[in-house]
Wavefront OBJ file of the C-alpha trace (Angstrom):
o trace
v 4.395 7.596 8.094
v 1.967 5.678 10.368
v 1.722 1.890 10.417
v -1.655 0.112 10.636
v -2.642 -3.426 11.637
v -5.920 -5.296 11.887
v -6.230 -6.077 15.596
v -8.087 -9.366 16.073
v -9.097 -8.359 19.606
v -11.176 -5.408 18.404
v -11.804 -6.713 14.864
v -10.628 -3.355 13.501
v -7.765 -1.649 11.680
v -5.726 0.368 14.181
v -2.684 2.585 14.074
v 0.316 0.910 15.693
v 1.384 2.735 18.845
v 4.095 0.802 20.697
v 4.628 0.844 24.441
v 8.191 2.100 23.970
v 9.073 4.728 21.411
v 10.728 3.251 18.306
v 10.660 -0.286 19.760
v 8.279 -3.181 19.094
v 8.007 -6.247 21.315
v 6.581 -9.221 19.442
v 5.756 -12.796 20.467
v 5.326 -15.236 17.592
v 4.028 -18.732 18.178
v 6.753 -21.151 17.121
v 6.779 -24.870 16.315
v 5.904 -27.871 18.401
v 9.040 -29.864 17.644
v 7.578 -33.355 17.296
v 7.972 -33.549 13.517
v 9.239 -31.591 10.516
v 7.319 -28.344 9.991
v 5.025 -28.348 6.930
v 4.279 -25.571 4.457
v 1.145 -24.595 6.398
v 3.365 -23.852 9.403
v 5.726 -21.846 7.229
v 2.872 -19.744 5.908
v 2.614 -18.387 9.469
v 6.385 -18.014 9.936
v 6.739 -16.118 6.630
v 3.865 -13.819 7.638
v 5.615 -13.171 10.951
v 8.890 -12.495 9.132
v 7.116 -10.026 6.836
v 5.686 -8.314 9.916
v 9.117 -8.166 11.568
v 10.776 -6.758 8.444
v 7.984 -4.194 8.003
v 8.382 -2.950 11.574
v 12.117 -2.534 10.959
v 11.409 -0.805 7.621
v 9.334 1.744 9.511
v 12.215 2.413 11.897
v 11.349 0.198 14.861
v 13.832 -1.847 16.819
v 12.200 -5.272 17.036
v 12.454 -7.615 20.014
v 10.981 -10.859 18.719
v 10.418 -13.962 20.811
v 9.564 -17.268 19.097
v 8.949 -20.195 21.430
v 9.911 -23.804 20.827
v 7.345 -26.168 22.327
v 9.501 -29.159 23.225
v 7.282 -30.701 25.897
v 3.592 -31.438 25.307
v 1.349 -34.430 24.644
v 2.711 -34.996 21.121
v 6.437 -34.690 21.858
v 6.111 -37.108 24.799
v 4.004 -39.573 22.812
v 6.319 -39.653 19.811
v 9.599 -39.720 21.752
v 8.309 -42.771 23.613
v 7.335 -44.444 20.335
v 10.880 -43.802 19.094
v 12.332 -45.210 22.315
v 14.578 -42.198 22.990
v 14.644 -39.344 25.500
v 12.502 -36.258 24.972
v 15.570 -34.016 24.499
v 17.181 -36.348 21.984
v 13.925 -36.667 20.062
v 13.173 -32.925 19.831
v 16.801 -31.926 19.057
v 16.477 -33.374 15.540
v 13.408 -31.299 14.761
v 14.790 -28.119 16.316
v 17.832 -28.388 14.043
v 15.649 -29.010 10.980
v 13.428 -26.049 11.871
v 16.339 -23.591 11.947
v 17.693 -24.992 8.688
v 14.288 -24.464 7.092
v 14.119 -20.877 8.364
v 17.502 -20.152 6.792
v 16.392 -21.788 3.521
v 13.414 -19.406 3.381
v 15.529 -16.369 4.353
v 13.571 -15.802 7.584
v 15.370 -13.327 9.818
v 16.400 -14.769 13.197
v 14.340 -13.736 16.237
v 16.116 -12.218 19.223
v 15.013 -15.077 21.490
v 14.050 -18.722 20.878
v 13.078 -19.953 24.353
v 12.464 -23.677 24.695
v 9.719 -24.719 27.111
v 11.916 -27.256 28.915
v 14.380 -24.473 29.829
v 11.680 -22.381 31.552
v 9.916 -24.744 33.943
v 10.749 -22.610 37.051
v 9.080 -19.568 35.440
v 5.970 -21.643 34.706
v 5.791 -22.980 38.270
v 6.086 -19.426 39.626
v 3.250 -18.226 37.376
v 0.990 -21.101 38.431
v 1.677 -20.272 42.086
v 0.607 -16.675 41.430
v -2.655 -17.905 39.912
v -3.281 -20.184 42.892
v -2.623 -17.394 45.369
v -5.068 -15.106 43.539
v -7.778 -17.784 43.438
v -7.761 -18.470 39.691
v -6.315 -21.991 39.935
v -7.299 -25.080 41.882
v -5.977 -28.559 42.518
v -7.903 -31.547 41.139
v -8.191 -35.011 42.653
v -5.303 -36.400 40.593
v -2.946 -33.629 41.752
v -3.139 -31.587 38.522
v -3.651 -27.806 38.705
v -6.432 -26.272 36.618
v -7.388 -22.737 35.655
v -10.963 -21.817 36.571
v -12.388 -19.847 33.665
v -15.456 -18.949 35.748
v -13.160 -16.746 37.849
v -12.163 -14.672 34.823
v -15.281 -12.807 33.585
v -13.588 -11.630 30.366
v -12.817 -15.172 29.183
v -13.734 -15.462 25.504
v -13.085 -11.818 24.577
v -10.565 -12.638 21.824
v -12.564 -15.454 20.183
v -15.869 -13.625 20.907
v -17.394 -16.533 22.826
v -20.779 -16.067 24.490
v -19.968 -17.406 27.949
v -23.558 -17.239 29.260
v -24.542 -20.159 27.040
v -21.533 -22.313 27.860
v -21.495 -25.258 30.212
v -19.149 -24.529 33.115
v -17.114 -26.786 35.361
v -15.816 -29.112 32.626
v -12.095 -29.901 32.832
v -9.767 -30.691 29.931
v -6.345 -32.146 30.655
v -5.119 -32.486 27.063
v -3.160 -29.631 25.530
v -5.442 -29.268 22.528
v -9.189 -29.689 22.573
v -12.252 -29.121 20.428
v -12.789 -25.559 19.279
v -16.303 -25.536 20.730
v -15.217 -26.853 24.137
v -15.008 -24.094 26.724
v -13.377 -25.696 29.725
v -11.066 -25.326 32.683
v -7.645 -26.184 31.332
v -4.594 -27.794 32.892
v -1.809 -25.512 34.073
v 0.193 -28.348 35.626
v -0.338 -32.016 34.815
v 0.360 -34.507 37.571
v 2.695 -37.270 36.435
v 1.236 -40.578 35.296
v 2.756 -43.633 33.629
v 2.053 -42.257 30.142
v 4.645 -39.536 30.769
v 7.468 -42.026 31.349
v 10.587 -40.186 32.492
v 9.282 -36.738 31.488
v 8.609 -34.934 34.765
v 9.774 -32.069 36.978
v 9.409 -31.544 40.698
v 6.956 -28.868 41.814
v 5.076 -27.709 44.960
v 2.228 -30.000 43.799
v 4.379 -33.043 43.196
v 6.004 -34.498 40.111
v 4.532 -33.448 36.786
v 4.849 -31.152 33.796
v 3.357 -27.894 32.529
v 0.344 -27.577 30.242
v 0.928 -26.107 26.796
v -0.835 -22.773 27.378
v 1.136 -21.764 30.479
v 4.396 -22.133 28.544
v 3.783 -19.141 26.273
v 2.560 -16.883 29.073
v 5.609 -17.590 31.227
v 8.126 -17.151 28.408
v 6.556 -14.000 26.955
v 6.506 -12.403 30.414
v 10.176 -13.215 30.936
v 11.421 -11.699 27.677
v 8.844 -8.990 26.885
v 7.257 -8.026 30.211
v 3.724 -8.325 31.595
v 2.311 -6.265 28.713
v 3.801 -6.153 25.234
v 2.945 -4.880 21.781
v 2.176 -7.700 19.350
v 1.240 -11.372 19.558
v 0.837 -13.405 16.370
v -0.035 -16.904 15.241
v -2.271 -18.904 12.957
v -6.021 -18.445 13.190
v -6.251 -21.947 14.682
v -4.258 -20.700 17.703
v -6.857 -18.070 18.593
v -8.966 -20.538 20.555
v -8.224 -22.110 22.876
v -4.489 -21.330 23.018
v -4.422 -17.540 22.800
v -7.645 -17.189 24.765
v -6.103 -19.250 27.575
v -2.893 -17.216 27.435
v -4.890 -14.032 27.952
v -6.890 -15.471 30.856
v -3.903 -16.753 32.829
v -1.614 -13.779 32.073
v -4.124 -11.028 32.873
v -5.362 -12.846 35.968
v -1.814 -13.184 37.287
v -0.577 -9.688 36.447
v -3.719 -7.571 36.751
v -3.032 -5.773 33.458
v -3.567 -6.138 29.732
v -1.492 -8.945 28.225
v -1.130 -7.838 24.575
v -2.061 -4.650 22.714
v -2.249 -5.994 19.141
v -3.272 -9.512 18.088
v -2.523 -10.540 14.478
v -3.658 -13.898 13.080
v -2.976 -15.412 9.673
v -5.430 -17.599 7.782
v -4.911 -21.221 6.777
v -2.914 -22.527 3.852
v -4.755 -24.993 1.629
v -3.324 -27.125 -1.197
v -5.079 -27.378 -4.567
v -8.210 -25.955 -2.978
v -8.360 -28.528 -0.186
v -7.261 -28.716 3.432
v -3.776 -30.172 3.675
v -3.902 -33.818 4.710
v -1.615 -36.838 4.470
v -4.601 -38.963 3.450
v -5.219 -36.681 0.445
v -1.557 -36.810 -0.559
v -1.253 -33.012 -0.430
v 0.821 -32.718 2.753
v 4.253 -31.188 2.070
v 7.333 -30.297 4.077
v 10.111 -28.096 2.700
v 12.126 -31.255 2.072
v 9.371 -32.441 -0.270
v 9.512 -29.177 -2.218
v 13.314 -29.174 -2.368
v 13.149 -32.638 -3.936
v 10.937 -31.124 -6.641
v 13.738 -28.584 -7.297
v 11.938 -25.539 -5.954
v 14.232 -22.989 -4.337
v 13.831 -21.052 -1.093
v 13.005 -17.751 -2.861
v 10.385 -19.457 -5.043
v 8.641 -21.026 -2.043
v 8.944 -17.809 -0.058
v 7.336 -15.856 -2.913
v 4.354 -18.228 -2.903
v 3.953 -18.022 0.882
v 4.067 -14.212 0.682
v 1.714 -13.931 -2.261
v -1.657 -13.694 -0.471
v -2.618 -11.263 2.270
v -2.016 -12.901 5.628
v -5.680 -12.718 6.648
v -6.831 -14.530 3.489
v -6.532 -18.246 2.785
v -3.520 -19.104 0.653
v -4.038 -21.785 -1.984
v -0.739 -23.545 -2.693
v -0.304 -25.215 -6.085
v 2.684 -26.493 -8.039
v 1.486 -24.438 -10.992
v 1.987 -21.333 -8.859
v 5.460 -22.576 -7.896
v 6.356 -22.739 -11.580
v 4.979 -19.229 -12.064
v 7.077 -18.030 -9.133
v 10.171 -19.600 -10.711
v 9.520 -17.747 -13.979
v 8.703 -14.490 -12.221
v 11.872 -14.458 -10.136
v 13.883 -15.325 -13.249
v 12.254 -12.342 -14.970
v 13.356 -10.069 -12.125
v 16.874 -11.548 -12.194
v 17.118 -10.811 -15.946
v 15.816 -7.306 -15.327
v 18.512 -6.634 -12.720
v 21.195 -7.943 -15.072
v 19.856 -5.737 -17.858
v 20.084 -2.666 -15.620
v 23.720 -3.537 -14.904
v 24.520 -3.426 -18.633
v 23.427 0.228 -19.005
v 26.447 2.369 -19.929
v 24.881 5.657 -21.021
v 26.485 8.594 -19.218
v 24.461 11.284 -17.548
v 22.938 12.457 -14.283
v 19.758 11.289 -12.592
v 16.884 13.259 -14.105
v 14.054 14.791 -12.112
v 11.715 12.510 -14.043
v 13.578 9.377 -12.920
v 13.828 10.590 -9.316
v 10.061 11.088 -9.294
v 9.383 7.636 -10.820
v 11.517 5.876 -8.198
v 10.198 7.966 -5.292
v 6.614 7.328 -6.341
v 7.243 3.559 -6.415
v 8.861 3.692 -2.983
v 5.961 5.665 -1.502
v 3.377 3.321 -3.043
v 5.227 0.322 -1.627
v 5.531 1.827 1.848
v 1.892 2.978 1.911
v 0.744 -0.533 0.982
v 2.965 -2.589 3.278
v 2.218 -0.192 6.131
v -1.515 -0.741 5.675
v -1.865 -4.088 7.454
v 0.822 -5.688 5.263
v -1.085 -5.204 1.999
v 1.248 -7.418 -0.021
v -0.682 -7.279 -3.306
v -0.490 -3.491 -3.547
v 3.111 -3.509 -2.345
v 4.187 -5.964 -5.051
v 2.251 -3.929 -7.632
v 4.695 -1.081 -6.925
v 7.586 -3.388 -7.871
v 5.952 -4.433 -11.123
v 5.146 -0.825 -11.963
v 8.757 0.287 -11.537
v 10.052 -2.721 -13.493
v 7.710 -1.997 -16.424
v 8.591 1.709 -16.474
v 12.332 1.015 -16.330
v 12.169 -1.560 -19.138
v 10.302 0.890 -21.370
v 12.931 3.554 -20.765
v 15.747 1.083 -21.404
v 14.043 0.022 -24.643
v 14.127 3.651 -25.811
v 17.692 4.191 -24.546
v 16.645 6.896 -22.081
v 18.192 5.490 -18.875
v 21.656 6.508 -17.717
v 24.036 4.319 -15.762
v 23.416 6.438 -12.651
v 19.651 6.042 -13.052
v 20.001 2.282 -13.481
v 21.969 2.197 -10.213
v 19.221 4.215 -8.507
v 16.602 1.688 -9.652
v 18.709 -1.232 -8.447
v 19.103 0.421 -5.046
v 15.347 0.867 -4.839
v 14.782 -2.837 -5.456
v 17.284 -3.590 -2.686
v 15.161 -1.313 -0.493
v 12.010 -3.259 -1.412
v 13.813 -6.486 -0.590
v 14.519 -5.378 2.973
v 10.841 -6.234 3.475
v 10.268 -9.007 0.941
v 13.522 -10.932 1.400
v 13.064 -12.721 -1.916
v 14.910 -10.763 -4.650
v 18.533 -11.479 -5.476
v 19.363 -7.991 -6.737
v 23.117 -8.515 -6.478
v 22.981 -11.973 -8.075
v 25.586 -12.812 -10.674
v 24.760 -14.108 -14.124
v 24.902 -17.874 -14.343
v 28.223 -19.256 -15.593
v 27.894 -20.158 -19.272
v 29.288 -23.577 -20.268
v 32.127 -23.536 -22.804
v 30.049 -25.600 -25.249
v 27.318 -22.942 -25.238
v 29.828 -20.105 -25.653
v 31.312 -21.937 -28.658
v 27.890 -22.430 -30.266
v 27.058 -18.757 -29.758
v 30.343 -17.755 -31.395
v 29.682 -20.020 -34.368
v 26.189 -18.529 -34.770
v 27.538 -14.991 -34.795
v 30.153 -15.986 -37.384
v 27.457 -17.590 -39.535
v 25.340 -14.448 -39.393
v 28.276 -12.234 -40.372
v 28.970 -14.447 -43.394
v 25.238 -14.308 -44.219
v 24.871 -18.086 -43.749
v 21.436 -17.655 -42.201
v 20.431 -21.315 -42.512
v 23.388 -22.389 -40.345
v 22.758 -19.496 -37.936
v 19.138 -20.581 -37.519
v 20.148 -24.207 -36.991
v 22.622 -23.206 -34.266
v 19.980 -20.969 -32.684
v 17.601 -23.933 -32.501
v 20.340 -26.111 -31.004
v 21.029 -23.454 -28.340
v 17.330 -23.360 -27.534
v 17.190 -27.159 -27.141
v 20.068 -26.874 -24.687
v 18.191 -24.200 -22.710
v 19.854 -20.987 -23.945
v 18.840 -18.040 -26.094
v 20.802 -15.087 -27.549
v 19.411 -11.621 -26.792
v 20.512 -8.355 -28.385
v 21.668 -5.703 -25.894
v 23.412 -2.324 -26.102
v 26.680 -4.212 -25.552
v 25.910 -6.760 -28.243
v 24.430 -10.285 -28.099
v 24.049 -11.811 -24.612
v 23.404 -15.449 -23.751
v 20.472 -15.995 -21.416
v 19.373 -19.250 -19.814
v 15.759 -20.168 -20.506
v 13.815 -20.771 -17.288
l 1 2 3 4 5 6 7 8 9 10 11 12 13 14 15 16 17 18 19 20 21 22 23 24 25 26 27 28 29 30 31 32 33 34 35 36 37 38 39 40 41 42 43 44 45 46 47 48 49 50 51 52 53 54 55 56 57 58 59 60 61 62 63 64 65 66 67 68 69 70 71 72 73 74 75 76 77 78 79 80 81 82 83 84 85 86 87 88 89 90 91 92 93 94 95 96 97 98 99 100 101 102 103 104 105 106 107 108 109 110 111 112 113 114 115 116 117 118 119 120 121 122 123 124 125 126 127 128 129 130 131 132 133 134 135 136 137 138 139 140 141 142 143 144 145 146 147 148 149 150 151 152 153 154 155 156 157 158 159 160 161 162 163 164 165 166 167 168 169 170 171 172 173 174 175 176 177 178 179 180 181 182 183 184 185 186 187 188 189 190 191 192 193 194 195 196 197 198 199 200 201 202 203 204 205 206 207 208 209 210 211 212 213 214 215 216 217 218 219 220 221 222 223 224 225 226 227 228 229 230 231 232 233 234 235 236 237 238 239 240 241 242 243 244 245 246 247 248 249 250 251 252 253 254 255 256 257 258 259 260 261 262 263 264 265 266 267 268 269 270 271 272 273 274 275 276 277 278 279 280 281 282 283 284 285 286 287 288 289 290 291 292 293 294 295 296 297 298 299 300 301 302 303 304 305 306 307 308 309 310 311 312 313 314 315 316 317 318 319 320 321 322 323 324 325 326 327 328 329 330 331 332 333 334 335 336 337 338 339 340 341 342 343 344 345 346 347 348 349 350 351 352 353 354 355 356 357 358 359 360 361 362 363 364 365 366 367 368 369 370 371 372 373 374 375 376 377 378 379 380 381 382 383 384 385 386 387 388 389 390 391 392 393 394 395 396 397 398 399 400 401 402 403 404 405 406 407 408 409 410 411 412 413 414 415 416 417 418 419 420 421 422 423 424 425 426 427 428 429 430 431 432 433 434 435 436 437 438 439 440 441 442 443 444 445 446 447 448 449 450 451 452 453 454 455 456 457 458 459 460 461 462 463 464 465 466 467 468 469
């Protein structure tokens, strides 16, 4: 079954054809470790995890590289404000980042290169660009990339270069989206950098942000690789600059497929500390939202569409995942003997095919999740009428485990929550009251159970206590 992605470079849906058979090389833009990552960042990391899992689901061995930007304008600025070394400052945020990934059940990448560990590779790449005439030395000793020397500059962001002012230099790592300028490959040391500097053929200094990703992707994935991802805000200037310096140095295409995810907004507005709608995972944990609930929200919209994050949706996610958990527990109570019918085999196979068709079509998450809901509804109907056998229930559970290889959000094997002794005792008293036809007492106990967050449900095995979400 073919796999399709929307390639930002060509603005078109294309069949995925990797450089190596059954292997996908993928570079995913990671965090700048100057602060705790926020939910907007994790929208991108969850999209990239969905992409990784989908590639694996389609049989590809994935080689994923996610960089850690631990030297740039912001990390230097904030480490100096804190009065500690750059390494000590960024270590805290690296640790927090990996803890957050685990909390959201993001699969580990094969490589997490830190920029400060790859300075020699960056210096070598800059030397190549100098030798080929794409880089020049400025008066202050910094090395800049000359975009005028690369005629294809702007091909990813679709910039009309004829109407751009040339010869402008930008030394900062990030600059205005409408500023087309020569950018710094190597920044000569000045007093603002403090003790952050490395020796180079051009004197003491440090790399620019853009050269970091080119050097590290080349080291781990080669001069040309399959997929490069990131947020839409990375397209220009960061990804455009990566293309220019990489293709100029190597004389070949840098990346075959570019995938970009749209922004996350909160309550319909751009996330901002001044608006009070800026959230880290720590903030959401303090509101008692779990990793699966947050992950479900961040998965819920197609990656190329804006995702509107609301606490109302978090509550809906909590209820929805509880509904699935109850459904899985219900399937585990089925005891009816019998083989798997042709009808059931067809129902499950159809759901699997619908899911795979959808997720393989540029990660169409809405249609993929619809396949889950369809199978859940069909299975519940058949359980209601007593038509499902134990073997068929097991088949359905296995299919949901298969779905979760991609989604990473369903706890199919989860155990039922431990019931407190007090609740068990109340349930027993209610059943005794019903048997003795004392319905007033039974109703009173039922109401008390409900106030305490529990309800009794009738099942094929008899009454079952269920926690109210």
